[in-house]
N, C-alpha and C positions, 0 to 999 in steps of 0.2 A: 510727587509734585502736589503741592497743597492746593485745594480748591480756593478759588478767588472768594474773598469775604463778601457775602451778599446779605443785605438787610432789607426785609420786606416792612416797609413803614408807609403810612398814608401820605397825602400830599401835605398834611400840616406839618409832619415831621420831615418830609423830603425838603420842604422849603428851609428847614434849619440846616445849616451847614455842619453844625455840630450837634448831632443827636446825642441824648444823655441817657444814662443807665438809670432805670427806675428800680430794678432789682437784680439780684444775681442769686442764682440757685445752682447747686453743685449735685453731681450724682456719680456714683461708682467710687467714691472715696471710702476706703475701709481701714488700711493700715498707715497709708501716707498721711502725716499730718496735715490738717486743712491749712494751717498757716503757711506750709510750704507751697501748697497750690495757690493761695491768695498773693504771696509774694511773686510768684512767677507769672500770675495773671497781671499783676501791675495796674489794675484799675479797681475803683470802688463805687458804690452807689453815688450817683451824682455826677461822676466824671463823663467826659465824652466817651462813645463808643471806640474801642481800639480801631486804628486806621487799617490795620492788617490782620486779617484772621489767621493767616499762615504763619505769620511771625509769633503770634501768642501761642499757637499751638505747638510750634517748635519748642518754645521756652518751656512749656508745660511738659513737653515729653523729655526734657532733660533733667526734670526732678527725678531723684533716685526713687525707684520703685514703680514709675510710670512708664507704660509701654505704648500707650496710645492716648491721644487727647482730641476732644472736639468741641469747638466753640460755635454756639448759635445765638443769634440775636432774632428775638420775635416781637411782632407788633401786639398790642401797646397796653401799657398801664398809664392811663391818662395821656400826657403828651411824651411819654418815655417808653423806650424799649426795654424788653426783659432779657437778660443776658443769661445763657445756660452754659454751664461748664461741665463736660462730661469728661471722666477719667477712666481708663482701663488699667488696673494695677498688675503687676507681675503675678501670675498665680491666680487671679481672679477668674470668676466664670466668664467665658468667652462666647459670644454669638457667632457660630461659624457660618460663612457665607460660601457659596459655590463658585468654582471657576468661572469667569465669563464665557459665554458660548462664543463660537466663532463662525456660525453658519450664515450663508447668504440667502435669507428667506425674509420676505415681507408680507404684510396683510394685503389682501385684494383692494382695489381702489374703491369698491362699493362701500367698504368699512372705513378706510383710512381717509378719504377724502371729506366725509361728513364729520369726522371726529373733531376736528378743530372748531367746526361750527357749533358743536355741542358745548365744547369747553367755553367758547365766547358767549353763546346764550346762558350758560350757568353763571359766568362772571357778570353779565349785565343784570340778570335777575338778582344776584347777591347785592349789587349797588343799589337796586331799589328795594332791598330788604326782603326780598322774596327767597328764602332758602329751604323752604320746607320740600320734603320728598317722601314718597311712599316706598317703603321697603317690603311691604307684605308680600309681594309677589316673588320675592327672592331676588330682585334686582332694582336699581333705583329708578322711579319714575318721578319726575320733578313737578312740582306744582306750576312752575312756568310753563306757559302752553307752548313756546318755540322750542325749549329744551325737551319737553316731554314728547313732542312730535318726532324729533330726531331718535329719542331712546325707543319710541314705538317702532321705528323702522328697524333698530338693531334687533328687537324682539323677533322680527320676521326674517333678518339677514342672517344673524349669528348661526343659527342652527344649519343653514346651507353651507357654511365656510367654517365648520367646528374644526375639522382636522387641520385646515391650514392656520387657524387661529393657535391651536395647541402647538404646531409645529414651530411658529414664530416665538410663542411664549418660551418654549424650552430651548430652541436652537438659533434665534436671530442674534447676531453680533450688535445690532442697534438696540440701545436701551430704550429708546423711544418707541421703537416698534413693540418691544416686549412689554412696555408700560400699557400701551394701548390694548395690546392682547390681553393683558390680566384685567383690565376693566371690562372689555367686551365679552370675554368668556363667560362672565356671570349671567349674560342675557341667554346663555343655553337653555333649551327647553328642560331638559333632564338635569336638574341642579346637582344631585348626587353624582353624576358622571363626570363632573369638572372640579369637585371638591379636591381631588388629589393633585390636579394641576395646579390649583391656587395655593395649596399647601406647599408644593415644589417652588412655586414663585416666591414664596415668603423667604426662602434662602437665596434669592437673586442678589448679585453684587451690588445692583443699584437700588438705592433707597426708594426711589420713586415707583419701582416696580414692586417692591416689597409693600409700599403704601397703598397702591392700586388693588394689589392682590387682598390684602386685608379689609379694604372696602368692600370688595366683591364677595368676600367670605362673610363679612359682617351682615350684609344684606340676605345671603343665604341662610345665616343664622336666624334672622328673623322669621323667615318662612318655616324653618325646621322647628322653632319653637310654636308657631302658630298652628303647623300641621304636623303633629308628631307621627302621624300614621304614615307620612312619606319616608320615615326611616333614614332621615339624613344625618350622617353623623360628622362632626367637624372636631378633630382633635385639637386640644388646647395645648398640646405640648410646644408648638413653635411660638404661639403667642407667649406663653410663660417665659420661654428662653429668650424671647425678645425683650423682655423687661430688663435684661442684663447687657442690652447693646449699648454701645457708646454713642449711637446716633439717636438724638432726641426724638425725631418723628417715629422711629420704631417703638420706643417706649410708649409714647402718647398713644399711638394708634392700637398698639397691642393691649393697653390698660382699658381703652374704651371697649374693644372687643370682648375682652375678659368680663366686663361688667354684664354684658348680655349673655355671656356663656355661663356665668355663675348665678344667674337670676333664680334659678330653682335650687340653688345651693348643692350642686353635686359634689359629693364627698371626695372623689377621686381628684377632681379638679382644684378643690381647696386644699387637698393634702399636697398636691403637685406644687401650688403656689407657696405653701408654707416650707416645703422642702428646697425649692430652687430659686425662690425670688422673695423671700421675705426681708432681707435687707434693702433690696431695691424698692419694694413697696413703702417701706418705712421712711426711706429719705425722700421719695417722690411725694408722699402724703403730707410732708412738711414744707414742701415748696412755698416760697412767698406768693408765686403766681397761682391764685386760687382756682382759675379754670383748669389749669394742667394738674393740680394737686388733688381735686375731687375724686377722679375715677380711681386713683391709687388709694385714697383715704376710705372709699366705699369698698374696695377689694380687701383691704387690710382688716377692716371691720368684720366682713364676712369670713375671713380666715380665722379671726379671733372669736367667732360664734355670736357676735352682735347682730341684733335684728336691724332692718334697714332703718326702722324708726329711732332706735337707739344711736345708730350711726349719723342720722341726720340731726338728732338732738345734740350730740357731741360737736359736730361741726359747727351748728348754729351758736353754740356756747363758745366757740372758740377753743375747745377743749382737745384739740389734736394731739399735742404732745403726750399728754396723759394716756390717751387711747393707745397711742403707739407703744408706749412703755408696757402697757398692760398685754398688748397682742405679742410683743417681742418676748416678754417675760414667759409667757403662756407656751409659745412656740418653742422656746428653748427646753422648757420642761418637757414638752410632749416628744420632742426629737430625742431627749435624755431618756 
C-alpha cells in the first residue's frame, strides 16, 4: 500500500488550494530514458502538484526498467514547492534495509513523556527564527532555553536507561519508539559505546528512525573531530550507501553528514564515495534546488581533488556542470 501524499508547505501555500511546482529534480535515473520518466510523471514546472502521490508512483513503476519510485514535495522555492522524483532501476545499487522488528518493548516514561515537549519547544523556537544548537558535546543542545533544559535532563537520564533504550532501538515494533530511541541514545555519556547502535539504526525500515540515527551520529562526529584523543570512529560506509537510496531524506541527510566526515579529506572515504556513489553525487550536485544540491556538490569536488575554495568559486560562478564533467571523467580514468 502506498503512503498518502503529504506536502509540507507553510500557511501561505496551504491557503492556496492548488499549490504549484517550482522545480522538478530527478535522481536514480541511469539507463531508463528521462523522457519516459517525465511522460509517466505527467506534470511539469508550473503545474499544480499531483493530487495523489501513490497514483504517480504506481505509473512510474510501470515504466520498463523501473523497480521502485518515490515522489516527494518539499517546501519552498518562493511561493512554490519543489518536487523530487526518485527512481530505482533494475540492477542498480540498492540500499538494503532490515526486517521490521516485532518486540513489545517501550521507553520508560521518564524519557518518552518529555520527548514531545522537546519537539514542541524546538518547533516554537524555529518559528521565532531560533534554530542554533551546540553539537560540540557530541549531542544537540539548543540555543532555545526551553528546549535546552529538556535536553539537559536527557543528559542525566539516558545513562541510567541505556540498556532499555538500546533494546527499544533494536527490537521495538513501534517505529515511533525506535525513532525516539535513536535520538535519545546520542545523549549517552560514552559516545563510542553507542556508535554501533546508531549505525545499526541507519538500516532501519523506517526513514524517520534512519534520519534520527544520522542526526545523532552527526553530533558525535563533531565531538570526534574536536577531540581526536577520544578515538571515536564512525564508519562512512552506511552514509555512502545511503546516497543510493530511493528515499530523498536518506540522501540529503547522508550527504550533510559526509560533508563533516570528509572535512579532513580522508582518502579511504573519498575512494569509497568515488567507487560507490559518484553518479548519485553528480546528479544531486546539479539539482535545481540549491540548498539540497550544495552538500553533494561539495562532496563531488572533494572526490575530484578540488580545494574547498575552488569548489566555492565554481559554485559562485554557477559552474556546476563543468566541474561535474571534470570529476566524472577523472573518476572513470582512476577506476580504469
